[in-house]
C-alpha positions in Angstrom: 24.1 162.6 72.2 26.7 159.1 72.3 30.0 161.5 73.1 28.0 163.1 76.6 26.9 159.6 77.1 30.5 157.8 76.9 31.6 161.2 79.1 28.8 160.5 81.4 30.2 157.0 81.5 33.6 157.7 81.8 33.5 160.1 85.0 31.2 158.5 87.2 33.0 155.2 86.3 36.5 156.1 87.1 35.3 157.9 90.6 33.1 154.8 91.3 30.1 156.3 91.8 27.3 154.2 91.3 25.3 154.5 87.7 22.0 156.0 88.3 19.9 155.2 85.4 22.2 153.1 83.4 18.8 151.5 81.5 18.9 154.8 79.2 22.2 153.7 78.1 21.4 150.2 77.7 18.8 151.9 74.8 21.5 154.0 72.7 25.0 152.2 73.2 25.3 148.9 70.8 28.4 147.3 72.3 30.9 149.1 69.4 33.5 151.4 70.7 36.5 152.3 69.3 39.7 152.6 70.7 43.3 153.8 69.9 46.3 152.7 72.1 50.3 152.6 71.1 50.9 150.2 68.7 53.7 148.4 70.7 50.9 147.8 73.5 48.3 146.6 70.5 51.1 144.3 69.3 51.6 143.0 72.5 47.6 142.1 73.4 47.4 141.0 69.5 50.3 138.1 70.9 48.7 137.3 73.9 45.6 137.2 72.5 46.8 134.4 69.8 49.1 132.9 72.7 45.7 132.5 74.6 43.5 131.1 72.2 41.6 133.7 71.2 39.8 136.7 69.1 41.9 140.0 70.4 38.0 141.6 70.7 37.1 138.3 72.9 40.7 139.5 75.1 39.7 143.5 75.4 35.7 142.3 76.3 37.7 139.8 79.2 40.2 143.1 81.0 37.3 145.0 80.4 35.1 142.9 82.5 37.3 142.0 84.7 38.8 145.9 85.1 34.4 147.1 85.8 33.8 145.0 88.4 
């Protein structure tokens, strides 16, 4: 079910189509997910987070919030 949910969210959010029925997904999404990224990018964003005095998680969350607007 989670894979189907993520596929749905990915397809419709990439196309900027309004996500109807998002309240359904809030019941099954925990707020946690794992992302695999290039190790060089990982190093860069760890450096940026430390430089800004925040956690990597906080930096990624803020970045995703800006992207999702």
